[in-house]
N, C-alpha and C positions, 0 to 999 in steps of 0.2 A: 347775741347778735344774730339776726336773720340775714341771710344772703343767698344768692344763687351761684351755682358753679356750673359752667359749661365745659365739658370735657370732650376731647377728640384725639385722634392719633397725630394730628398736625400734618404738616407738609412743608416742603422747601419754600422758603420765602424769596429765595434768589436762585439763579441757575447754579451757582457754586455750592449750594447746599444739597443738590439732588443726590449725589453719591453718599454723603454722610447720613442723610435722612434714610435712604434705603439700607445702608449698612446697619444703623441703629435698629431699624424695624426688623430686618431679616435675621439679625443675630440675637434678638431678644427671645429667650426661651419661653416667655409668656405668650409669644405670638406663634412661633413655630416650635413644635415639640418633637424633634427628631430623636431617634434612638441611637444617636451618634455620641461619641465622647465630646465634651464641651469644646476642647481645642479644635477638633475636626469640624464641628458645627460652625464655630466662628470663622475658621479658615474657608470652608466651603461657601458659606453664605456671604462672606465679605467679597469673595471673588464674583459670586453671582450678582451682588449689588453693584459692583464696579462695572460689570458688563452691561447690566440692565440700565444703569444710569446713562451710559453713552447711547444706548438704543432709544431711550425715551426723551432725550434732550430736545429733539425736534418737536415732540408733542408739547413740551412745556413752553418752548418758544412760540408755538402756535396759539397758546392761551395767555400770552403776556410775560413769559419767563419766570413764572412762579405758580405754586399751587394756590388756588383761590380759597381753600378751606381755612387757612390761617386768617386771612383778611376778612372773610365772610363771618367767621366766628367772633372776631374782635368787633366788627360792626354790629352784629346781632347782640352782643353783650351790652354795647353802648345803648342801642335802641331799647332793649329790654329794661335796663336800669332806669331809663327815662320814663318808661310806662309803669313800672312797679314801685318806683321810688325806693329801691333797695340796692345795695351793692351787688354787682354781678361780676364774678371773677372768671377768668378763663384758664384752662390748663391744656396745653398741647404736649402730649407725651413725648413726641419726637419732633425735633426742629432741625 
C-alpha cells in the first residue's frame, strides 16, 4: 500500500494542553541532550515547562487558544489526500 505520512512535533490543541505539551517536549532526551542524570533532567525541565507555560498562555490566547500546527497539518493531510488520491496520515509526536 502506498500512503503519505506528515510528521511534526505537534502542539497544544487547547489551552489546558500547553503545560503537558512543553513537559513532554522538554523532558524528551531525543530533543534535549543534557549531561545530567535522567531524574535531574526530568525534574529540571518539568519545572521549566511549567513556568514557561504560564508565561506563554497570553500568546496562545492571542492566536485563538491553541497551536495552529495541529489543525494546519490535519487540513493539509485532507487536501493532499484529495489531490493525490492516496491515504495521508499524520503523526504529531507531542500533543
